[in-house]
N, C-alpha and C positions, 0 to 999 in steps of 0.2 A: 615726608614733610607734610604737615597739616595745612589745610586751606582755612584761613581765618576770615570771617565775614560777619556782618550784622544783619539780623532779621529785619526786613523792610516793614514788618507790621508792628513788632513790639520793641525793636531796637537792641535786643539781646545779642551779645557777642557770642558767635558760634565758631567752634573749631571742628571742621569736617575732614575726614580722611582724604588723602590725595586721590583715592579711587572714586570718590563721590563727585569729583569735578566734572562739570558738564551735564550733571543729572539733576532731577528734581528730588527734593526731600522735605521732611517736616521739621519745623522749628521745635526744639525740645521744650521751650517755654510756653508758646502760644498755640502750637500745633497747626499753624497755618502752613500751606504748601509754599515752598520757595525754591528758587533755582540756585544751585551751587555752581558758581562759575569755575572753569578750570583755570588754574593759575600756575605759571612756571616759576614765579617768584614767591617767596615766603612772606611777602608783605601783606599786611592787613588791608582789606578792601575798605575804602572810606565811604561813608554815607554821603549822599548828595546834600549839598547845603540847603538849608531851609530858605524858601523864597519868602522874604519878609513882606513883600507887597501882597502876596496871596494870603498870608496869615492876617495882615491888617484888614484886607478886604473881607475875610471870613468873620473877623471880630465885628466889623461894621455891619455886615448883614445880620449877624446874630443880635446885635443891639437894636437894629431896625425891626427885626422880627419880634423881639420882646416888646418894643414900644407899641407896635401895631396890635399885638395880642392884648396888651393892657388897655389900649384905646377901645378895642372891641368889647372887652369885658366891662368897661365903665360906661359904654354907650347905652343909651336907653331912649325910647321914644315916649314923649309925654303928649297926649292928645291936646289939640288946640283948645284953649280955654279951661283946661283942667288945672286944679290947684294941687300941688304936692303936699302931702302931710306925712308925718312919721307913722309908720305902720306898727301893728302890735308886735310884741316880742315873738321871735321865732318865724316871722314872715320874711320871705326873700325879697328885698327891695322895698321901695316906697309904695304907699297906698295912695291911689288917686281918689279925690272926692268925686262922687258920682251923683247925678241928680236922681230924684225918685223915679222920674219917667224912664231914664236909662236903665236903672236897676230893675224896674218892673219889666222892661223889655228883655233883659237877661233872664229873669225868673220865668217869664212866659216861654222863652226859647228853651230853657232847661226842661220845663214841664212838657213841651212839645217833643223834645228829643227823647225824653223818658218814655212817652207814650208810643213813639215810633221805634223803640228799642235800640236807639243809638246811644248806648251807655257810655262808650269812651268819650264821645263828643259832649255828652251831658256832664260828665265829670270835669271836663275842661272848663265848661261854662260855670259849673259850681265853684271851681277855683277862682273865677273872676268875681263871683258873688260873695264868697267867704269873708273877705276883708270888711264887708259891709253887713255883717251878720245881724246886728241889732235892727238896722233899717229893713233888712230883708225879711226878718221874722214878722215885722209889722205888715209888710206888703203881702206876705204869704197868708197871714191871718185874714187880711181884707179879702183876698181872692177866695179863701176857703169859706168865708161867711157870706160871700156874695151870692144872691139868688140867681143872677144872670152871669155866667162865666164870660171871660174875655172872648171875643169873636174867634181868635186863633185857637182857643181851647174848646170851643163849643161841640166839636165832634168827638171829643174824648169821653168815654164812659165815666160817669161820676165816681165810681169806686176806683178806677185807675187814676183819675186826677187827684182824688183824695189821698191815695197811697203815695203818689209822687210828691204831693205837697208835704205830707208827713215825713217822707224820706229827706227832703231838702231841709225841712225845719229841724229835724234831728241832727243833721250835719252842721247846722248853724248854731246849735246849742252847745 
């Protein structure tokens, strides 16, 4: 007489030989390891009832996780006093208006990072400058034409500074 049971992983009905009772085997459908109980009666072993409260709790946790994920994805920090405007096509997220002074600070930081060979950080700063490319090009031209460089850039050799300005200007065009 065969032992009839259901796989606890996939739920498939399995008929095992009487000699397999009390041993471990593999489900023919999902190949998970399962225990074949010994059975003196030829009755089919029933699956345990589904706990509805556990299922509802799992649904609730999944919905909460989804909501939190969406909140995090939509969350963004806007600096105090900044005005949000619509960014150019292809940019990720809004573009914040930036004062000329603040943009000049970012450009100087970029040029300093380039001179110090911190290329990864310089690229990150260039990404902050890029949405303001028209204004940035004007500032770069002003720095390039200035006879007296900014104090933060004074120790950078002129040819290195000019090359960095040209590089950033090309990225902005």
